[in-house]
N, C-alpha and C positions, 0 to 999 in steps of 0.2 A: 629407513627402517619403519616398518608398519606400525609398531607400537608408538614411536615418536609422532608420526603423522596422526594416528588415531587420537592420542592424548591431546595434541594441539587442536585438531579440528573439532573434536566432540565436546571439549570442556568438561569432561568427567571429573569427579572428585577423587576417584580411586579407580584402578584398572586391574581386572583379573587377567592374569597372564598364563599361558600354557607353556610350561617349562619341564615337562615330564610328569606332571601330576595327573592323576586318574580318579574320576568319581567312583565311589563305592569300592575303593581298594581296601581290602581288609588286612593285608600283611604290611609290614614296614620294611620290605626288602628292596623297594624301589629307591628312588632318590630324585632330587631335582637337579636340573642343569644349572649349576651355579655360574658358569661362564655366561650363559644366556641371561640369567638374572642380572649379572653385573653389566652386561651390554645394554640391556633395557634400562636399567637404573641410571646409567651414564647419559642416556639420551632423553630422559623424562624427569620431571620433578614431582610427579604425583605419587601418592602412596600406592603400593601394589597389593594385590590380593591373590592368595593361593586357594583356588577351589580344589577339592579333592585332597585336602591336606592330611586326612587320616592315614594315608599310605606313606607319608613322608617319615623317614626315621627320626626318632625323638631328638637325637643329637643334632641332626641337620636343622630341625625346626628351631632348636635353641639357638644355634649359630645364626641362622637367618633372621630370627626375631631380634637378635641383639645387634647385628652388623649390617642390616639392609633396611631399605624403606618399605619392606613388606609389613603391612600394618594389620593383616588379618589372614588367619589360616582357618579354612572351613574344616571342621572335624566332625561332621554329622554322622559319618559311618560309625565311628567309635561310639558315639552316644546312642545311635539307633540300635547297635548291637547290645549295649547294656540294657536299653529299654526292652528289647525283644526277649533277652534272657530273663529279665525280671518278670515280664508279663507271662512267659511260659511257666516259670516257677510258680507264680501266683495261681495260675489256672490249674496247673497240675497238682498243686497242694490240696485242692478240694474241687474235684471235677463237677460236683453238684452245685457249686456256688455260681451265681449268675449276675450278681449285682456289679455293674461296671465300676461304680465309684469305689467300692471296697477293693476290687481287683486292681484298678488303676492306682489306688493309694499305695499299694505295695511296690509300685515302680519308682516312687519318689526318692527314697533313700539310696537305692542303687544308682539312680541317675545323678544325684548330687555327688555321690562317691566317684563315679566315672568322670564327671566334669572336673572335680577337684584334682583327680589324678592327671588328667590331660593338662589342666592349667599349671599345676605344680611342675610338670615335666618341662615347661618352658623355662624354668629356672629363676623365676622372679622371686622377690622377697616374700616371705609369708607375712600375714597381717600381724603376727606377734613379734616380728623382727623390728628392731629400731631402724629408722631411716637415717642415713648418713647425711 
């Protein structure tokens, strides 16, 4: 298997795998090839990375985060969409405004909210929940 050879020969600390993920995917109608993930995981010991994780259904991300050695899901498209929407809203609210610092400051809270939504969707404990 190519993944096994690559992991052994390269000495990488983590490995991005192509298992149905697509960069810049905006909808969550796709899904990852779990059988392929299982096969790769069975032949390697390194953590795995999913690039293009924004298009992975939330339930599948939760399951894979809990039950596999996937240690990272890239979710940039979701966050860039939130940033773009907040930026457009800020600019359109006052088209005469030109100060980039003022305009960009209005993207902060929407970005924090989008990030929290994505992270909470993984199903981890909230910071207010007691640890067992």
